[in-house]
C-alpha positions in Angstrom: -51.4 -42.6 -18.6 -54.9 -41.7 -19.2 -55.8 -38.5 -20.8 -58.9 -36.7 -20.0 -60.1 -35.2 -23.3 -63.3 -33.4 -22.5 -64.8 -31.5 -19.9 -67.4 -34.4 -19.4 -64.3 -36.4 -18.7 -62.7 -34.3 -16.5 -65.8 -33.7 -14.5 -66.0 -37.4 -13.8 -62.3 -37.5 -12.8 -61.8 -38.5 -9.0 -60.6 -35.9 -7.0 -57.1 -36.3 -5.6 -56.9 -37.3 -1.9 -55.4 -34.4 0.0 -51.8 -34.8 0.8 -50.9 -35.6 4.5 -47.3 -35.1 5.4 -45.9 -38.2 7.2 -43.9 -35.8 9.7 -45.8 -33.0 11.3 -44.0 -29.6 11.9 -41.8 -29.5 14.8 -41.3 -33.5 14.6 -37.8 -34.8 14.3 -37.2 -37.4 11.7 -36.3 -40.7 13.7 -32.8 -41.4 13.9 -31.7 -37.9 12.5 -31.0 -34.4 13.7 -33.6 -33.0 11.2 -36.3 -31.1 12.7 -39.3 -30.7 10.2 -40.4 -27.0 9.5 -42.8 -27.8 6.4 -42.8 -29.6 3.2 -41.1 -28.1 0.2 -42.5 -30.7 -2.4 -43.4 -34.5 -3.1 -43.2 -36.7 -5.8 -44.2 -40.4 -6.8 -41.0 -41.7 -4.9 -40.5 -39.3 -2.2 -41.0 -36.1 -0.2 -39.0 -33.1 0.4 -39.0 -31.7 3.9 -38.0 -28.2 4.9 -35.9 -29.0 7.9 -33.2 -27.5 10.4 -30.3 -29.4 11.2 -30.1 -29.7 15.1 -26.6 -30.2 15.1 -25.2 -27.9 12.6 -28.0 -25.5 13.3 -28.6 -24.7 9.4 -31.9 -25.1 7.2 -31.5 -28.1 4.9 -33.9 -30.1 2.5 -34.5 -33.6 3.4 -35.9 -36.1 0.7 -37.2 -39.3 2.0 -38.7 -42.3 0.4 -42.5 -42.3 0.9 -43.7 -44.8 3.6 -45.9 -46.7 1.1 -42.8 -47.7 -1.0 -40.6 -49.3 1.6 -41.3 -52.7 0.1 -39.8 -51.6 -3.3 -36.0 -51.9 -3.0 -35.7 -50.5 -6.6 -36.9 -47.2 -5.4 -34.0 -46.9 -3.0 -31.9 -47.8 -5.7 -33.0 -45.0 -7.7 -32.8 -42.3 -4.9 -29.2 -43.6 -4.0 -28.3 -43.4 -7.8 -29.7 -39.9 -7.7 -27.8 -38.8 -4.6 -24.4 -40.3 -5.8 -24.7 -38.7 -9.3 -25.7 -35.3 -7.8 -22.6 -35.3 -5.4 -20.3 -36.0 -8.4 -21.5 -33.0 -10.4 -19.2 -30.0 -9.7 -21.3 -27.0 -10.3 -23.0 -24.0 -8.5 -25.7 -24.6 -11.0 -26.8 -28.0 -9.7 -28.2 -28.6 -6.3 -25.8 -29.9 -3.7 -25.9 -33.2 -1.7 -24.7 -32.9 2.0 -25.0 -36.6 3.1 -27.3 -39.7 2.8 -28.5 -42.1 5.6 -31.6 -44.1 6.9 -34.2 -43.4 9.4 -34.4 -45.0 12.7 -38.0 -46.6 12.2 -39.3 -50.1 12.3 -38.5 -50.4 8.6 -35.6 -47.8 8.0 -36.0 -45.5 5.0 -33.4 -43.9 2.9 -33.0 -40.1 2.9 -30.9 -37.4 1.1 -30.0 -34.5 2.9 -29.5 -31.3 0.6 -28.6 -27.6 1.0 -31.9 -25.7 1.2 -32.2 -23.2 -1.6 -34.0 -19.9 -1.1 -36.1 -18.7 -3.9 -38.9 -20.2 -6.0 -39.4 -22.8 -8.8 -39.3 -21.6 -12.6 -42.7 -23.3 -12.9 -44.3 -21.1 -10.2 -42.8 -18.0 -11.6 -44.1 -18.7 -15.2 -47.6 -19.8 -13.8 -47.6 -16.4 -12.0 -46.4 -14.0 -14.6 -46.6 -16.0 -18.2 -43.0 -15.3 -19.4 -39.8 -13.6 -18.7 -37.9 -10.7 -20.2 -35.5 -12.0 -22.7 -32.4 -10.9 -20.7 -33.6 -13.0 -17.6 -34.5 -15.8 -19.8 -31.2 -15.9 -21.3 -29.5 -15.7 -18.1 -31.5 -18.5 -16.5 -31.1 -20.6 -19.6 -27.1 -20.0 -19.5 -27.1 -21.0 -15.8 -28.8 -24.3 -16.5 -26.4 -24.8 -19.5 -23.7 -24.4 -17.1 -24.9 -27.1 -14.8 -25.6 -29.6 -17.7 -22.1 -29.0 -19.1 -20.7 -30.2 -15.7 -23.2 -33.2 -15.9 -22.2 -34.1 -19.3 -18.5 -34.0 -18.6 -18.9 -37.0 -16.3 -21.1 -38.7 -18.8 -24.5 -38.0 -17.4 -27.8 -36.9 -19.3 -30.4 -35.4 -16.8 -33.3 -36.6 -18.9 -35.8 -34.2 -17.0 -35.1 -30.6 -17.6 -38.4 -28.5 -17.3 -39.6 -25.5 -15.6 -40.5 -27.5 -12.3 -36.8 -28.9 -12.1 -35.2 -25.3 -12.4 -34.9 -23.4 -9.0 -34.3 -19.7 -9.0 -32.3 -19.0 -6.0 -31.7 -15.7 -4.4 -28.4 -15.1 -2.8 -26.2 -12.2 -1.7 -23.5 -10.9 -3.8 -20.9 -9.2 -1.9 -19.4 -7.6 -5.0 -22.5 -5.7 -5.9 -23.6 -5.6 -2.4 -27.3 -6.8 -3.5 -29.3 -10.1 -3.8 -29.0 -11.8 -7.1 -30.7 -14.8 -8.8 -29.2 -18.0 -9.8 -30.8 -21.0 -11.6 -30.2 -24.2 -10.1 -30.9 -27.6 -11.6 -32.9 -30.0 -9.3 -33.9 -33.9 -9.4 -31.3 -36.1 -11.2 -33.7 -39.1 -10.2 -34.1 -40.2 -13.8 -30.7 -39.0 -15.0 -29.0 -41.7 -17.1 -25.6 -42.5 -18.7 -25.4 -41.2 -22.4 -26.4 -43.8 -24.9 -23.4 -45.0 -27.2 -25.2 -45.9 -30.3 -28.7 -45.8 -32.0 -29.3 -49.5 -31.1 -28.9 -48.9 -27.3 -32.2 -48.6 -25.5 -34.2 -48.9 -22.4 -38.0 -49.6 -21.9 -40.4 -46.8 -21.8 -40.2 -43.1 -21.3 -38.0 -41.8 -18.3 -38.8 -38.1 -17.9 -41.6 -35.7 -18.7 -43.4 -36.1 -21.8 -43.9 -32.3 -22.4 -40.2 -31.5 -22.6 -38.6 -34.9 -23.6 -37.2 -35.3 -27.1 -38.5 -37.9 -29.4 -35.5 -40.3 -29.0 -36.1 -40.4 -25.3 -39.7 -42.1 -25.9 -37.5 -44.9 -27.4 -35.3 -45.1 -24.5 -32.0 -43.4 -26.1 -30.7 -40.4 -24.3 -27.7 -38.1 -25.5 -26.4 -34.8 -24.3 -28.5 -33.4 -27.4 -31.5 -34.9 -25.3 -30.9 -32.3 -22.6 -30.4 -29.6 -25.4 -33.9 -30.3 -26.6 -35.4 -30.2 -23.2 -33.7 -26.8 -22.3 -34.8 -25.6 -25.8 -38.5 -26.3 -24.9 -38.2 -24.8 -21.5 -36.2 -21.8 -22.9 -39.1 -21.3 -25.5 -41.7 -21.4 -22.5 -39.7 -18.8 -20.6 -39.5 -16.5 -23.5 -43.0 -17.1 -25.1 -45.1 -18.2 -22.2 -46.4 -21.3 -24.2 -45.1 -24.5 -25.5 -43.5 -24.6 -29.0 -46.0 -27.3 -30.1 -48.9 -25.8 -28.5 -51.9 -26.6 -29.0 -52.0 -30.3 -28.6 -55.0 -32.7 -27.4 -53.1 -35.4 -26.0 -49.8 -37.1 -25.4 -50.1 -39.2 -28.7 -50.6 -35.8 -30.5 -47.7 -34.1 -28.8 -45.4 -36.9 -29.9 -46.5 -37.0 -33.4 -46.1 -33.1 -33.4 -42.5 -33.6 -32.0 -41.5 -35.6 -35.2 -42.9 -32.9 -37.6 -40.7 -29.9 -37.8 -43.4 -27.9 -39.4 -45.4 -27.9 -36.1 -42.7 -26.2 -34.3 -43.3 -22.6 -33.7 -40.8 -20.0 -34.4 -40.1 -17.5 -31.6 -40.1 -14.8 -34.3 -43.9 -15.5 -34.9 -44.9 -15.3 -31.5 -42.5 -12.4 -30.3 -42.1 -9.7 -33.0 -38.5 -8.1 -33.0 -36.9 -11.2 -31.1 -33.0 -11.2 -31.8 -32.8 -13.5 -35.1 -30.0 -15.3 -33.6 -32.0 -16.2 -30.3 -34.8 -17.4 -32.5 -32.3 -19.5 -34.6 -30.8 -21.1 -31.6 -33.9 -22.2 -30.1 -35.3 -23.6 -33.4 -32.2 -25.5 -33.6 -32.3 -26.8 -30.0 -35.7 -28.2 -30.8 -35.2 -30.3 -33.9 -36.8 -33.6 -33.9 -33.4 -35.3 -34.9 -30.7 -35.1 -32.2 -28.1 -34.7 -35.1 -29.7 -31.6 -36.3 -29.5 -29.9 -32.7 -26.4 -28.1 -31.2 -23.9 -31.0 -30.7 -22.9 -30.0 -27.3 -24.3 -28.0 -24.4 -21.1 -25.9 -24.6 -22.0 -24.8 -28.1 -25.4 -23.6 -26.6 -23.8 -21.9 -23.8 -21.3 -20.1 -26.3 -24.2 -19.0 -28.3 -26.2 -17.6 -25.4 -23.0 -15.7 -24.1 -22.8 -13.9 -27.5 -26.5 -13.1 -27.5 -26.7 -11.9 -23.9 -23.7 -9.6 -24.4 -25.6 -8.1 -27.5 -29.0 -7.9 -25.6 -27.3 -6.1 -22.6 -25.6 -3.5 -25.1 -28.8 -3.0 -26.6 -30.5 -2.2 -23.3 -27.7 0.2 -22.4 -28.0 2.0 -25.8 -31.8 2.4 -25.2 -31.4 3.7 -21.6 -28.8 6.2 -22.8 -31.1 7.4 -25.7 -34.2 7.6 -23.0 -31.9 9.8 -20.9 -30.8 12.0 -23.9 -34.6 12.6 -25.0 -35.9 13.1 -21.6 -33.3 15.3 -19.9 -33.8 19.0 -20.3 -31.5 20.8 -22.8 -28.7 23.4 -21.6 -30.9 26.1 -22.7 -33.9 24.8 -21.0 -31.9 24.6 -17.7 -30.7 28.2 -18.1 -34.2 29.5 -18.6 -35.2 27.8 -15.4 
């Protein structure tokens, strides 16, 4: 991957060709009952369309292999792996797969039919507002951890936790009679079975460099690899910046990941942050996977304790605010 280091380099960079969807709004994907309403996202391998199922009459998200990749059967293999593994995970915090199939085109293409989520991507939210309130960040991190606990329970490591793969879904809660937000993990396209030893490796980095742990660059993945990626994402939710920023290029980033002294502490970025929250995130993003929390269940347990304490603190502050702003009995008598 070429890294554009200077403004001059960036000025010379060719502009990306505008994206033209293969299916237009109102068109039905051949051989299916999915009527296209728009595009939800696109990647190197496939495009996700906002569709309506004409038979079930419900909205759905349909991921389909890009047409220029039909001659690459390994791409379909990866997408089928993603669909099967996603379907195996039993969690409300992982996107749900309804079915898979092939289009009725001259060269059939694989598609994955998924439940459509209402809300927005965490990446979009952070880009718009910078960072989240600690309570929000803790809640979303807990949701992601719940989804990853379920994945790890069947031996899978997600390998690509990042803000772009976390969706903040709004849904109606009948108990509170209001809409609430739930974080949902997306895209298990690069998920892998956890490595069983230090000598077990694959070729190259599978995942995203910005959040991947050092061992993932060497082709090794463990449950603690997801702990690291969630830790980096959690830091970005809380602080609005990367824990290793600034870095000039990917080589500088990897070197920084191997040096604990380069890692920022939350307490240095957010004065008054909960010391236990600062310590947890610090442990999650350690270079050596053995120095991180051993399991996602451990992370979830720590988050639960911190969240309860943060909520108690907010309630106490609200009570104090009411006490100091409410008129005293004497003032009410005079009025």
